[in-house]
NUTIDREN-395138 format. One record per residue (C-alpha): residue in three letters; x, y, z. Coordinates in nm, 4 decimals, decimal comma. Layout:
% residues N
r; east; north; up
Ala; X; Y; Z
...
***
This chain:
% residues 586
r; east; north; up
Met; 9,8831; -3,5929; -0,0761
Ser; 9,8593; -3,5334; -0,4456
Arg; 9,7428; -3,2097; -0,5918
Lys; 9,4177; -3,3712; -0,7196
Ala; 9,3351; -3,5069; -0,3743
Lys; 9,3832; -3,1645; -0,2218
Ile; 9,1517; -3,0086; -0,4786
Arg; 8,8834; -3,2761; -0,4155
Ala; 8,9089; -3,2208; -0,0386
Leu; 8,8765; -2,8464; -0,0853
Val; 8,5694; -2,8897; -0,3058
Val; 8,4098; -3,1226; -0,0511
Cys; 8,4799; -2,8748; 0,2303
Ile; 8,3345; -2,5879; 0,0312
Ala; 8,0283; -2,7960; -0,0577
Leu; 7,9765; -2,8928; 0,3062
Ala; 8,0209; -2,5303; 0,4124
Ile; 7,7602; -2,4190; 0,1592
Cys; 7,5172; -2,6903; 0,2762
Tyr; 7,5590; -2,5976; 0,6411
Thr; 7,5183; -2,2309; 0,5520
Leu; 7,1938; -2,3020; 0,3659
Phe; 7,0595; -2,5190; 0,6471
Ser; 7,1532; -2,2543; 0,9020
Ala; 6,9872; -1,9816; 0,6975
Arg; 6,6713; -2,1945; 0,6675
Leu; 6,6756; -2,2656; 1,0404
Ile; 6,7092; -1,8964; 1,1188
Glu; 6,4244; -1,8210; 0,8790
Leu; 6,1966; -2,0802; 1,0421
Gln; 6,2844; -1,9979; 1,4026
Val; 6,3248; -1,6208; 1,3775
Ser; 6,1867; -1,4624; 1,0631
Arg; 5,8779; -1,6834; 1,0290
His; 5,8339; -1,7784; 1,3904
Glu; 5,5038; -1,5936; 1,4343
Leu; 5,3538; -1,7448; 1,1197
Tyr; 5,4249; -2,1047; 1,2153
Ala; 5,3389; -2,0453; 1,5799
Ala; 5,0014; -1,9137; 1,4664
Arg; 4,9492; -2,2174; 1,2436
Ala; 5,0327; -2,4461; 1,5309
Ala; 4,7995; -2,2546; 1,7602
Glu; 4,5169; -2,2926; 1,5096
Lys; 4,5263; -2,6647; 1,5804
His; 4,4600; -2,6163; 1,9496
Val; 4,3606; -2,2521; 2,0158
Arg; 4,0300; -2,0816; 1,9312
Lys; 3,9124; -1,7255; 1,9801
Ile; 3,5624; -1,7494; 2,1256
Pro; 3,3469; -1,4338; 2,1006
Ile; 3,1718; -1,3238; 2,4194
His; 2,8316; -1,1942; 2,3154
Ala; 2,7276; -0,8531; 2,4527
Pro; 2,3561; -0,8615; 2,5411
Arg; 2,1578; -0,5883; 2,3666
Gly; 2,0181; -0,3215; 2,5940
Gly; 1,6472; -0,2984; 2,6644
Ile; 1,3930; -0,0286; 2,5812
Gln; 1,1644; 0,0991; 2,8571
Asp; 0,8846; 0,3498; 2,8896
Val; 0,9127; 0,6555; 3,1121
Arg; 0,8032; 0,4535; 3,4181
Gly; 1,0426; 0,1655; 3,3529
Glu; 0,8008; -0,0787; 3,1874
Ile; 0,9902; -0,3125; 2,9520
Leu; 0,9059; -0,2499; 2,5864
Ala; 1,1868; -0,4478; 2,4188
Val; 1,4202; -0,7050; 2,5709
Ser; 1,6633; -0,9658; 2,4419
Glu; 1,5824; -1,3199; 2,5543
Pro; 1,9081; -1,5189; 2,6057
Leu; 1,9356; -1,8238; 2,3810
Arg; 2,2089; -2,0607; 2,2663
Thr; 2,3392; -2,1706; 1,9271
Ile; 2,4643; -2,5298; 1,9450
Val; 2,7756; -2,5941; 1,7371
Ala; 2,9537; -2,9247; 1,6756
Asp; 3,3344; -2,9684; 1,6632
Gly; 3,3753; -3,2809; 1,4524
Ser; 3,7429; -3,3182; 1,5427
Ile; 3,6447; -3,3998; 1,9016
Ile; 3,3262; -3,6046; 1,8596
Thr; 3,4078; -3,9756; 1,8923
Asp; 3,0639; -4,1382; 1,8959
Pro; 2,8080; -3,9355; 1,6938
Ala; 2,5483; -4,2160; 1,7025
Arg; 2,5416; -4,2337; 2,0849
Met; 2,5427; -3,8526; 2,1139
Ala; 2,2508; -3,8190; 1,8705
Ala; 2,0483; -4,0840; 2,0535
Ser; 2,1097; -3,9108; 2,3876
Ile; 2,0060; -3,5546; 2,2997
Ala; 1,7811; -3,5693; 1,9890
Gly; 1,4656; -3,5467; 2,1998
Leu; 1,5745; -3,2312; 2,3803
Met; 1,6829; -3,0729; 2,0537
Glu; 1,3506; -3,1635; 1,8907
Met; 1,5298; -3,3326; 1,5994
Glu; 1,5132; -3,6754; 1,4404
Val; 1,7971; -3,9025; 1,5605
Ala; 1,9065; -3,9830; 1,2054
Asp; 1,9147; -3,6155; 1,1021
Leu; 2,1109; -3,5180; 1,4122
Gln; 2,3563; -3,8050; 1,3691
Glu; 2,4192; -3,6995; 1,0085
Lys; 2,5097; -3,3481; 1,1223
Leu; 2,7338; -3,4773; 1,4011
Thr; 2,9214; -3,7114; 1,1695
Thr; 3,1730; -3,4626; 1,0353
Glu; 3,5422; -3,3808; 1,0492
Arg; 3,4785; -3,0061; 1,0322
Lys; 3,5477; -2,8049; 1,3455
Tyr; 3,2459; -2,5747; 1,3197
Val; 2,9049; -2,7041; 1,2197
Ile; 2,5918; -2,5215; 1,3408
Ile; 2,3470; -2,7831; 1,4686
Lys; 2,0626; -2,5626; 1,5922
Arg; 1,9957; -2,1948; 1,6652
Gly; 1,7595; -2,0388; 1,9172
Val; 1,7869; -2,3050; 2,1886
Lys; 1,6503; -2,1857; 2,5233
Glu; 1,8873; -2,1653; 2,8193
Asp; 1,7139; -2,4341; 3,0262
Thr; 1,7193; -2,6734; 2,7277
Ala; 2,0888; -2,6036; 2,6680
Arg; 2,1588; -2,6668; 3,0355
Ala; 1,9786; -3,0020; 3,0206
Ile; 2,1777; -3,1048; 2,7117
Arg; 2,5037; -3,0154; 2,8876
Asp; 2,4057; -3,2326; 3,1850
Ile; 2,3359; -3,5326; 2,9623
Leu; 2,6661; -3,4930; 2,7778
Ala; 2,8561; -3,4710; 3,1063
Lys; 2,6802; -3,7804; 3,2404
Glu; 2,7489; -3,9776; 2,9217
Arg; 3,1058; -3,8409; 2,9008
Leu; 3,0487; -3,7121; 2,5517
Arg; 3,2374; -3,4139; 2,4137
Gly; 3,2291; -3,2043; 2,0989
Leu; 2,9372; -2,9614; 2,1348
Ile; 2,9861; -2,5884; 2,1906
Phe; 2,7063; -2,3691; 2,3295
Glu; 2,7492; -2,0208; 2,1850
Pro; 2,5475; -1,7318; 2,3302
Asp; 2,2637; -1,6014; 2,1156
Ser; 1,9488; -1,3975; 2,1755
Arg; 1,6061; -1,3169; 2,0393
Arg; 1,4467; -0,9726; 2,0560
Val; 1,1088; -0,9815; 2,2271
Tyr; 0,8451; -0,7058; 2,2264
Pro; 0,6033; -0,7948; 2,5093
Asn; 0,3277; -0,5580; 2,3936
Gly; 0,3022; -0,6893; 2,0383
Gln; 0,1779; -0,4247; 1,7955
Met; 0,1561; -0,1528; 2,0579
Leu; 0,4057; 0,1280; 1,9902
Ser; 0,5550; -0,0761; 1,7047
His; 0,6349; 0,2228; 1,4794
Val; 0,8256; 0,3920; 1,7596
Leu; 1,0177; 0,0820; 1,8700
Gly; 1,1105; -0,0634; 1,5308
Phe; 1,2691; -0,4097; 1,5055
Leu; 1,5983; -0,5894; 1,4341
Asn; 1,7388; -0,7572; 1,1251
Arg; 1,9237; -1,0917; 1,1268
Asn; 2,2472; -0,9194; 1,2249
Asp; 2,0860; -0,7684; 1,5344
Asn; 2,0964; -0,4177; 1,3908
Gly; 1,7990; -0,1851; 1,4277
Val; 1,5917; -0,1369; 1,1138
Gln; 1,3263; 0,1147; 1,2177
Gly; 1,2293; 0,3260; 1,5154
Val; 1,4336; 0,3641; 1,8306
Glu; 1,6044; 0,0312; 1,7603
Met; 1,7661; 0,2022; 1,4616
Thr; 1,8373; 0,5551; 1,5893
Met; 1,9767; 0,4311; 1,9238
Asn; 2,1464; 0,1220; 1,7810
Asp; 2,4975; 0,2283; 1,8859
Tyr; 2,3874; 0,2563; 2,2505
Leu; 2,1753; -0,0591; 2,2498
Arg; 2,4277; -0,2909; 2,0800
Gly; 2,7023; -0,2877; 2,3388
Arg; 3,0509; -0,4257; 2,2576
Asp; 3,1291; -0,7932; 2,2129
Gly; 3,4245; -0,9387; 2,4019
Phe; 3,6349; -1,2470; 2,3336
Arg; 3,8175; -1,5319; 2,5055
Phe; 4,0998; -1,7536; 2,3794
Ile; 4,0816; -2,1205; 2,4699
Glu; 4,3443; -2,3912; 2,4124
Arg; 4,2642; -2,7609; 2,4098
Asp; 4,4939; -3,0575; 2,4539
Arg; 4,5087; -3,3474; 2,2073
Val; 4,1944; -3,5095; 2,3552
Gly; 3,9881; -3,1896; 2,3457
Arg; 4,0122; -3,0794; 2,7078
Glu; 4,0442; -2,7069; 2,7727
Ile; 4,3791; -2,5986; 2,9177
Val; 4,2850; -2,3841; 3,2171
Pro; 4,5859; -2,1438; 3,2235
Tyr; 4,4867; -2,0062; 2,8803
Arg; 4,1559; -1,8709; 3,0129
Gly; 4,3097; -1,5458; 3,1360
Gln; 4,3532; -1,4091; 2,7837
Glu; 4,0160; -1,2449; 2,7300
Arg; 3,8276; -0,9167; 2,7007
Ala; 3,4958; -0,8869; 2,8797
Ala; 3,1864; -0,7843; 2,6860
Arg; 3,0196; -0,4512; 2,7598
His; 2,6452; -0,4894; 2,7845
Gly; 2,4289; -0,2659; 2,5700
Tyr; 2,2810; 0,0374; 2,7426
Asn; 1,9117; 0,0654; 2,8224
Val; 1,7077; 0,3341; 2,6482
Arg; 1,4240; 0,4947; 2,8426
Leu; 1,1560; 0,6649; 2,6327
Thr; 0,9331; 0,9621; 2,7106
Val; 0,6307; 0,7461; 2,6249
Asp; 0,3945; 0,6508; 2,9070
Met; 0,2440; 0,3094; 2,8286
Gly; -0,0643; 0,3906; 3,0340
Leu; -0,1418; 0,6776; 2,7961
Gln; -0,0215; 0,4755; 2,4967
Ser; -0,2733; 0,2036; 2,5791
Ile; -0,5552; 0,4592; 2,5958
Val; -0,4550; 0,6124; 2,2622
Glu; -0,4258; 0,2752; 2,0867
Gln; -0,7624; 0,1513; 2,2130
Glu; -0,9458; 0,4652; 2,1014
Leu; -0,7620; 0,4692; 1,7693
Asp; -0,8601; 0,1056; 1,7122
Ala; -1,2247; 0,1944; 1,7733
Ala; -1,2119; 0,4850; 1,5266
Phe; -1,0242; 0,2801; 1,2671
Glu; -1,2830; 0,0042; 1,2887
Ala; -1,5753; 0,2456; 1,2775
His; -1,4646; 0,4748; 0,9963
Lys; -1,2187; 0,2552; 0,8024
Pro; -0,9746; 0,5283; 0,6937
Glu; -0,6800; 0,4507; 0,4699
Met; -0,4500; 0,5665; 0,7482
Ala; -0,4914; 0,7177; 1,0946
Ser; -0,2587; 0,8737; 1,3518
Val; -0,2772; 1,0027; 1,7073
Ile; 0,0018; 1,1878; 1,8899
Leu; -0,0050; 1,2886; 2,2560
Met; 0,2599; 1,5473; 2,3430
Glu; 0,3579; 1,7371; 2,6573
Pro; 0,3676; 2,0997; 2,5378
Lys; 0,5930; 2,2403; 2,8098
Thr; 0,8749; 1,9916; 2,7418
Gly; 0,8137; 1,8616; 2,3889
Arg; 0,8108; 1,5043; 2,5151
Ile; 0,6004; 1,2538; 2,3223
Leu; 0,3671; 1,0799; 2,5672
Ala; 0,2054; 0,8498; 2,3097
Met; 0,2211; 0,7926; 1,9345
Ala; 0,0139; 0,5444; 1,7377
Asn; -0,0775; 0,4732; 1,3772
Arg; -0,3117; 0,2450; 1,1926
Pro; -0,2499; 0,0198; 1,0120
Ser; 0,0243; -0,1301; 1,2261
Phe; 0,2466; -0,4402; 1,2528
Asp; 0,3940; -0,6779; 1,5097
Pro; 0,7695; -0,6204; 1,5604
Asn; 0,8005; -0,9796; 1,6873
Ser; 0,7355; -1,0926; 1,3270
Pro; 0,8120; -0,7939; 1,1017
Gly; 0,8415; -1,0124; 0,7938
Ser; 0,4660; -1,0633; 0,7944
Gly; 0,3937; -0,6883; 0,7789
Lys; 0,2859; -0,5200; 0,4559
Pro; 0,4627; -0,2005; 0,3384
Glu; 0,1700; 0,0231; 0,4309
Gln; 0,1645; -0,1261; 0,7814
Met; 0,5309; -0,0487; 0,8421
Lys; 0,5052; 0,3294; 0,7891
Asn; 0,5155; 0,5601; 1,0886
Ala; 0,2437; 0,7825; 0,9445
Ala; 0,2827; 1,0365; 1,2273
Ile; 0,6166; 1,1477; 1,0805
Ile; 0,5933; 1,0209; 0,7208
Asn; 0,2337; 1,0793; 0,6097
Leu; 0,2299; 1,4068; 0,4148
Val; -0,1081; 1,5834; 0,4200
Glu; -0,2509; 1,9284; 0,3753
Pro; -0,3546; 2,0279; 0,7276
Gly; -0,6721; 2,2126; 0,6361
Ser; -0,8330; 2,4392; 0,8944
Thr; -0,6097; 2,3299; 1,1843
Phe; -0,3472; 2,5490; 1,0138
Lys; -0,5593; 2,8584; 1,0827
Ile; -0,4094; 2,8777; 1,4316
Val; -0,0763; 2,9697; 1,2679
Thr; -0,2308; 3,2448; 1,0551
Ala; -0,4243; 3,3963; 1,3454
Ala; -0,1262; 3,3839; 1,5819
Ala; 0,0975; 3,5488; 1,3220
Ala; -0,1467; 3,8342; 1,2555
Leu; -0,2035; 3,8954; 1,6264
Asn; 0,1685; 3,8852; 1,7052
Asp; 0,2447; 4,1346; 1,4256
Lys; -0,0331; 4,3579; 1,5622
Thr; -0,2029; 4,3865; 1,2246
Val; -0,5254; 4,2735; 1,3966
Thr; -0,6729; 4,2269; 1,7427
Leu; -0,9265; 3,9654; 1,8503
Asp; -1,1998; 4,2265; 1,8028
Thr; -1,0904; 4,3402; 1,4566
Ile; -1,3778; 4,2935; 1,2114
Ile; -1,2947; 4,1033; 0,8936
Pro; -1,5365; 4,1406; 0,5975
Cys; -1,6143; 3,7832; 0,4923
Glu; -1,8021; 3,8688; 0,1734
Arg; -2,1014; 3,6515; 0,2595
Gly; -1,9068; 3,3383; 0,1773
Arg; -1,7741; 3,4310; -0,1712
Phe; -1,4481; 3,6222; -0,2069
His; -1,3283; 3,7104; -0,5593
Phe; -0,9497; 3,7197; -0,5582
Ala; -0,6911; 3,6860; -0,8371
Gly; -0,9516; 3,5603; -1,0795
Lys; -1,0740; 3,2856; -0,8474
Ile; -1,3528; 3,2540; -0,5908
Leu; -1,2658; 3,1567; -0,2339
Lys; -1,5642; 3,0138; -0,0459
Asp; -1,6563; 2,9557; 0,3162
His; -1,7793; 2,5972; 0,3159
Gly; -2,0067; 2,4266; 0,5631
His; -2,0578; 2,6966; 0,8256
Gly; -2,1180; 3,0123; 0,6201
Pro; -2,1945; 3,2340; 0,4576
Phe; -2,0747; 3,5072; 0,6956
Pro; -2,1020; 3,8817; 0,6360
Asp; -1,8515; 4,0193; 0,8886
Leu; -1,6658; 3,8328; 1,1635
Ser; -1,4291; 3,9321; 1,4407
Val; -1,0843; 3,7679; 1,4360
Ala; -1,1956; 3,5482; 1,7253
Asp; -1,5039; 3,4368; 1,5357
Val; -1,3006; 3,3699; 1,2229
Leu; -1,1430; 3,0881; 1,4247
Val; -1,4652; 2,9847; 1,5948
Lys; -1,6550; 2,9609; 1,2643
Ser; -1,3463; 2,8469; 1,0687
Ser; -1,3797; 3,1090; 0,7956
Asn; -1,1483; 3,0562; 0,4990
Ile; -1,2029; 3,4095; 0,3768
Gly; -1,1300; 3,5560; 0,7210
Val; -0,7861; 3,3923; 0,7577
Ala; -0,6967; 3,4702; 0,3952
Lys; -0,7527; 3,8391; 0,4621
Met; -0,5456; 3,8217; 0,7822
Ala; -0,2526; 3,6820; 0,5845
Met; -0,2930; 3,9525; 0,3212
Lys; -0,2589; 4,2134; 0,5939
Leu; 0,0731; 4,0564; 0,6878
Gly; 0,2008; 4,0291; 0,3319
Arg; 0,3628; 3,7337; 0,1578
Gln; 0,7119; 3,7542; 0,3031
Arg; 0,6110; 3,8271; 0,6610
Phe; 0,3458; 3,5522; 0,6602
Tyr; 0,5970; 3,3043; 0,5163
Glu; 0,8479; 3,3895; 0,7907
Tyr; 0,5911; 3,3125; 1,0607
Val; 0,4980; 2,9802; 0,8985
Arg; 0,8651; 2,8820; 0,8903
Ala; 0,9082; 2,9981; 1,2510
Phe; 0,6337; 2,7542; 1,3545
Gly; 0,8461; 2,4733; 1,2092
Phe; 0,6797; 2,4028; 0,8751
Gly; 0,8945; 2,3154; 0,5774
Glu; 1,1644; 2,1453; 0,7898
Arg; 1,2038; 1,8337; 1,0005
Thr; 1,1146; 1,8696; 1,3659
Gly; 1,4273; 1,6836; 1,4785
Leu; 1,2480; 1,3967; 1,6534
Asn; 1,4877; 1,1083; 1,7160
Leu; 1,3106; 0,8627; 1,4844
Pro; 1,4184; 0,7625; 1,1317
Gly; 1,2354; 0,8583; 0,8150
Glu; 1,0846; 1,1925; 0,9178
Ile; 1,0073; 1,4143; 0,6180
Pro; 1,0267; 1,7959; 0,6135
Gly; 0,6923; 1,8625; 0,4495
Ile; 0,6314; 2,1111; 0,1686
Leu; 0,6357; 2,4900; 0,1999
His; 0,7414; 2,6823; -0,1082
Pro; 0,9099; 3,0227; -0,0701
Pro; 0,7098; 3,3318; -0,1735
His; 0,8887; 3,3762; -0,5077
Arg; 0,7335; 3,0456; -0,6172
Trp; 0,3796; 3,1399; -0,5124
Ser; 0,1066; 3,2063; -0,7644
Asp; -0,1254; 3,5038; -0,7248
Ile; -0,3802; 3,3021; -0,5264
Thr; -0,1331; 3,1234; -0,2921
Ile; -0,1561; 3,3970; -0,0260
Ser; -0,5285; 3,3155; -0,0002
Arg; -0,4853; 2,9357; 0,0154
Ile; -0,1958; 2,8616; 0,2526
Pro; -0,3623; 3,0512; 0,5444
Met; -0,6460; 2,7959; 0,5452
Gly; -0,4081; 2,4968; 0,5184
Gln; -0,4144; 2,4390; 0,1438
Gly; -0,1014; 2,4529; -0,0700
Val; 0,1156; 2,3585; 0,2269
Ala; 0,1840; 2,0002; 0,3351
Cys; 0,3028; 1,8710; 0,6711
Thr; 0,3107; 1,5668; 0,8972
Pro; 0,0824; 1,5153; 1,1972
Leu; 0,3884; 1,5664; 1,4197
Gln; 0,4624; 1,9093; 1,2713
Met; 0,1062; 2,0157; 1,3440
Ala; 0,1324; 1,8857; 1,7016
Val; 0,4557; 2,0805; 1,7556
Ala; 0,2960; 2,3996; 1,6225
Met; -0,0075; 2,3644; 1,8503
Ser; 0,2249; 2,2954; 2,1440
Ala; 0,3787; 2,6400; 2,0848
Ile; 0,0330; 2,7906; 2,1363
Ala; -0,0272; 2,5763; 2,4451
Asn; 0,3034; 2,6561; 2,6189
Gly; 0,3124; 3,0336; 2,5776
Gly; 0,4781; 3,0692; 2,2379
Lys; 0,7887; 2,8461; 2,2574
Leu; 0,8647; 2,5977; 1,9815
Met; 1,0026; 2,2890; 2,1567
Leu; 1,2151; 2,0102; 2,0147
Pro; 0,9926; 1,6994; 2,0172
Gln; 1,1595; 1,4151; 2,2051
Ile; 1,0986; 1,0419; 2,2223
Val; 1,4120; 0,9418; 2,4210
Ala; 1,4302; 1,0550; 2,7837
Glu; 1,7666; 0,9059; 2,8802
Val; 2,0142; 0,6237; 2,8285
Val; 2,1287; 0,4273; 3,1356
Asp; 2,3562; 0,1322; 3,2066
Asp; 2,2624; -0,1838; 3,3990
Glu; 2,3368; -0,0133; 3,7302
Gly; 2,1152; 0,2854; 3,6545
Asn; 2,3959; 0,5317; 3,5809
Val; 2,2889; 0,7935; 3,3262
Ile; 2,4970; 0,7697; 3,0078
Leu; 2,2953; 1,0204; 2,8045
Asp; 2,0402; 1,2689; 2,9333
Cys; 1,7904; 1,4372; 2,6999
Pro; 1,6531; 1,7470; 2,8770
Pro; 1,3762; 1,9616; 2,7206
Met; 1,5084; 2,1931; 2,4512
Glu; 1,3512; 2,5177; 2,3331
Ile; 1,4191; 2,5858; 1,9645
Arg; 1,2891; 2,9435; 1,9511
Arg; 1,0070; 3,1702; 2,0565
Val; 0,7569; 3,2141; 1,7730
Val; 0,4935; 3,4451; 1,9238
Ser; 0,4451; 3,6257; 2,2521
Glu; 0,2814; 3,4737; 2,5564
Glu; 0,0014; 3,7309; 2,5348
Val; -0,0773; 3,6250; 2,1776
Thr; -0,1047; 3,2594; 2,2810
Arg; -0,3553; 3,3586; 2,5518
Leu; -0,5655; 3,5389; 2,2906
Val; -0,5549; 3,2465; 2,0473
Thr; -0,6338; 3,0021; 2,3283
Ser; -0,9431; 3,2009; 2,4286
Ala; -1,0714; 3,1719; 2,0717
Leu; -0,9854; 2,8008; 2,0536
Val; -1,1837; 2,7404; 2,3728
Asp; -1,4860; 2,8844; 2,1933
Val; -1,4175; 2,6527; 1,8973
Val; -1,4949; 2,3614; 2,1337
Gly; -1,7910; 2,5498; 2,2815
Pro; -2,1545; 2,5595; 2,1677
Arg; -2,0855; 2,8116; 1,8879
Gly; -1,7821; 2,6354; 1,7433
Thr; -1,7082; 2,3568; 1,4972
Ala; -1,5677; 2,1147; 1,7577
Arg; -1,8471; 2,0716; 2,0096
Arg; -1,7908; 1,6936; 2,0065
Ala; -1,4341; 1,7401; 2,1321
Ala; -1,5536; 1,8689; 2,4712
Val; -1,4374; 1,6836; 2,7831
Pro; -1,6808; 1,7178; 3,0771
Gly; -1,5189; 1,8916; 3,3718
Phe; -1,2364; 2,0464; 3,1717
Thr; -1,1773; 2,3433; 2,9452
Val; -1,0568; 2,2255; 2,6057
Ala; -0,8961; 2,4441; 2,3390
Gly; -0,8720; 2,3102; 1,9875
Lys; -0,9335; 2,3350; 1,6146
Thr; -1,0938; 2,1105; 1,3561
Gly; -0,9555; 2,0425; 1,0118
Thr; -1,1205; 1,9130; 0,6953
Ala; -0,9068; 1,9116; 0,3808
Gln; -0,9726; 1,7685; 0,0374
Lys; -0,7110; 1,5065; -0,0325
Ala; -0,4544; 1,6086; -0,2924
Ala; -0,4375; 1,3865; -0,6023
Pro; -0,0942; 1,2542; -0,7081
Lys; -0,1172; 1,4151; -1,0539
Gly; -0,2394; 1,7517; -0,9284
Gly; -0,5699; 1,8932; -0,8131
Tyr; -0,7917; 1,7415; -0,5465
Tyr; -1,0231; 1,4447; -0,5096
Asn; -1,3888; 1,5387; -0,4832
Asp; -1,4736; 1,2508; -0,2500
Lys; -1,1604; 1,1991; -0,0365
Tyr; -1,0791; 1,4034; 0,2728
Val; -0,8238; 1,4278; 0,5495
Thr; -1,0146; 1,5042; 0,8698
Ser; -0,8463; 1,6061; 1,1926
Phe; -0,8774; 1,7680; 1,5311
Ile; -0,5947; 1,9086; 1,7398
Gly; -0,6407; 2,0445; 2,0880
Phe; -0,5025; 2,0712; 2,4398
Met; -0,6340; 2,0482; 2,7931
Pro; -0,6804; 2,1840; 3,0492
Ala; -0,6729; 2,5064; 2,8487
Glu; -0,5608; 2,7134; 3,1469
Asp; -0,2638; 2,4835; 3,2269
Pro; -0,2159; 2,2352; 2,9406
Arg; -0,0891; 1,8889; 3,0345
Phe; -0,1039; 1,7490; 2,6841
Val; -0,1635; 1,8337; 2,3202
Cys; -0,3422; 1,5692; 2,1153
Ile; -0,3834; 1,5448; 1,7401
Val; -0,6226; 1,2959; 1,5807
Leu; -0,5990; 1,2539; 1,2035
Leu; -0,8029; 1,0246; 0,9764
Asp; -0,6959; 0,9945; 0,6134
Asp; -0,9774; 0,9119; 0,3680
Ala; -1,2399; 0,7729; 0,6046
Lys; -1,5069; 0,5603; 0,4361
Val; -1,8132; 0,7552; 0,5480
Ser; -2,0966; 0,9454; 0,3879
His; -2,0094; 1,2849; 0,2396
Gly; -2,2065; 1,4735; 0,5034
Ser; -2,0082; 1,3093; 0,7835
Asn; -1,6583; 1,3678; 0,6493
Tyr; -1,5622; 1,6574; 0,8774
Gly; -1,3014; 1,6910; 1,1484
Gly; -1,5652; 1,7967; 1,3980
Val; -1,7691; 1,4826; 1,3280
Leu; -1,4986; 1,2141; 1,2965
Ala; -1,1830; 1,3254; 1,4766
Ala; -1,3240; 1,5440; 1,7564
Pro; -1,5059; 1,2573; 1,9368
Val; -1,1825; 1,0534; 1,9373
Phe; -1,0045; 1,3435; 2,1098
Ser; -1,2842; 1,3651; 2,3659
Ala; -1,2652; 0,9935; 2,4441
Ile; -0,8856; 1,0084; 2,4805
Gly; -0,9061; 1,3291; 2,6837
Gln; -1,1494; 1,1857; 2,9381
Arg; -0,9436; 0,8727; 2,9978
Ala; -0,6099; 1,0577; 2,9965
Ala; -0,7376; 1,3090; 3,2531
Gln; -0,8374; 1,0234; 3,4821
Tyr; -0,5032; 0,8466; 3,4308
Leu; -0,3073; 1,1660; 3,5041
Asn; -0,5282; 1,2368; 3,8042
Leu; -0,6348; 1,5776; 3,6720
Gln; -0,9003; 1,7383; 3,8907
Pro; -1,2163; 1,8405; 3,7017
Asp; -1,3890; 2,1733; 3,7513
Pro; -1,7314; 2,0980; 3,9052
Thr; -1,8819; 2,3988; 3,7238
Gln; -1,8102; 2,2318; 3,3893
Met; -1,9447; 1,8860; 3,4640
Ala; -2,2603; 1,9167; 3,2532
Gly; -2,3002; 1,6330; 3,0076
Thr; -2,0710; 1,3735; 3,1603
Thr; -2,1566; 1,1022; 2,9097
Arg; -1,8493; 0,9605; 2,7431
Pro; -1,8601; 1,0184; 2,3638
Lys; -1,9248; 0,7059; 2,1686
Ile; -1,7523; 0,6338; 1,8400
Thr; -2,0144; 0,4736; 1,6196
Gln; -2,0029; 0,3116; 1,2794
Ser; -2,0699; 0,5719; 1,0127
Ser; -2,2622; 0,4850; 0,7021
Gly; -2,0413; 0,3665; 0,4162
Arg; -2,0224; 0,5298; 0,0794
***
């Protein structure tokens, strides 16, 4: 062989070696290095990861009544790569799907693997569609689990419950604060289909089961909630306030038994609610409490032993000159001298101002903070505001004479209810609670919410003294005679406060009227606050004792019957149920 032939043979051999090396390297790359990538691409043609929907947990009242539940539905999806006869499929199921045949056929005529045909299909309808498809031997529809949140009681308790957005996340109320417990955890399942669309059974084992959402049980009793809402509706219709709230609270535990506001909304269709209807006024509405706040001042002075119930307070015949201003006793004065007990009974502004002065700025401020004002109560609902209570270094000269009567301090109805509960339960400030426990489908407790004492604010003896005076407030000599409940001893306090104007000062013709009380006074089962913001009534009727007290009485009578409280026969005089009547407009 010539030299040139040998060289050509060598070149050919080298070229072939290089080619085989490149092909081998490419083969190794495809089969080893990039195996997972191409295996995944191949699987995409036949394998799908199907989510397994975790049903959202329900919300119940303290007795187990369903307040919110997820109704199981189906979302019907078309896989165009499997559908062979869209016209026949559309003709077979259009009636059940409540769609026009032509519109359905247009949606089914697709090569895409995932086309949503209809959402919110009920289970029995989906089952009927499946049966028809099986009978007609038609394939290509997937029935994905879906749900719709249902609130069986409509507007009742809407501000406490809240509602869901399109992603099934809570937006307000318990739906929002307990969302992590209610949501559960979605699972998944891989399915593989053969070339004609049939599922390959052995692949079904690769899945993770869904964990159902937990059920949340509230402290609310819907029997009491119904009573509160009915009486609040009557008052709202009669007096037409801008806003109204009622809270029923168990003072010994801090548990909320009922909470209602007007205006309200339907959580089944939250999109139709106006902004003012969506507010949980019980924890968001900021008001000056007026004379209901006098219970804090009196309790503080008694606990600090600067006064006794019999201490005489000079009330200046209704006009007290202080720091260049005149403080007046409105409505029930003028009074010359009053005992501490009668300062509460007659609701003397001058009397409580002088009690606070005996305490001094700093000491009085510390008691007000101890009762929970100026901070959030900690209730497990979103949006609660802390209220307004300025520290003493920001007070003007007259502030020490105004805060004691509930002016110059702002709070929510809930804060006032918590403070009164401390008087009713012997001096303990309790954490208000709306959630009793969280349980799974089998009833196992996942989260328990026992009563929690925050701190002691005054002694038990002081609360007995204040209670004795508050009983007289509801008696013949007091400002809250219309709050009486036949057969029971009621302790309580009225409040009438001029409404603060946004730019400073006060409106001359707008008032926040309220009553807060508890019964039976000797062993309180509930505290109840009734608050009406800017009722449309004549000026002479715009008082807590006229507007709010009768609402308390009506609620108290019905609640006592519901709770099976035994009346005292010696106090059964005047058993007529108070009637909430339409007041004259202004």
